[in-house]
C-alpha positions in Angstrom: 0.0 0.0 0.0 1.4 3.3 -1.1 1.0 6.1 1.5 0.7 8.7 -1.3 -2.1 6.8 -3.1 -2.2 4.3 -5.9 -3.1 7.0 -8.5 -0.4 9.5 -7.7 1.3 9.5 -11.2 -2.0 9.8 -13.2 -3.1 12.6 -10.8 0.2 14.5 -11.3 0.0 14.0 -15.1 -3.6 15.3 -15.0 -2.6 18.4 -13.1 0.3 19.2 -15.3 -1.5 18.5 -18.5 -4.5 20.5 -17.5 -2.3 23.4 -16.4 -0.3 23.3 -19.7 -3.5 23.3 -21.8 -5.3 26.0 -19.8 -2.3 28.3 -19.4 -1.5 28.3 -23.1 -5.1 28.7 -24.1 -5.5 31.7 -21.8 -2.2 33.1 -23.2 -3.7 33.0 -26.7 -7.1 34.4 -25.6 -5.8 37.2 -23.5 -2.2 38.2 -24.2 -0.5 40.7 -21.9 -1.4 44.3 -22.3 2.2 45.5 -22.8 5.6 43.8 -22.8 7.4 44.4 -19.5 10.9 44.2 -20.8 13.0 44.0 -24.0 12.9 40.2 -24.1 9.1 39.9 -23.5 6.9 39.0 -26.5 3.8 41.0 -27.3 1.8 37.8 -27.8 2.3 34.1 -27.3 3.6 32.2 -30.4 0.6 30.5 -32.1 2.2 27.3 -33.2 4.0 26.6 -30.0 0.9 27.4 -27.9 -1.3 25.1 -30.1 1.2 22.2 -29.8 1.3 22.6 -26.0 -2.5 22.8 -25.8 -2.7 19.5 -27.8 -0.1 17.8 -25.6 -1.8 19.0 -22.4 -5.2 17.7 -23.6 -3.6 14.4 -24.6 -1.9 14.0 -21.2 -5.1 14.9 -19.4 -7.1 12.3 -21.4 -4.5 9.6 -20.7 -4.6 10.5 -17.0 -8.4 10.4 -16.8 -8.4 7.0 -18.6 -5.8 5.7 -16.2 -7.7 6.8 -13.2 -11.0 5.4 -14.5 -9.6 1.9 -15.2 
């Protein structure tokens, strides 16, 4: 018996995947009002954000399927 629970890895993957998808989606929907420094971008890169959203959703689906089985 694991003291941290038997579903620890799927729960962590669900949390990270959900945060990755939600954070990048929100960065696309509502970019920052103004860059704070010289190295800051005005908006999130579209291709990279879409790839991260797809990866986050895939990880979340895998985690939910692992938890349900």
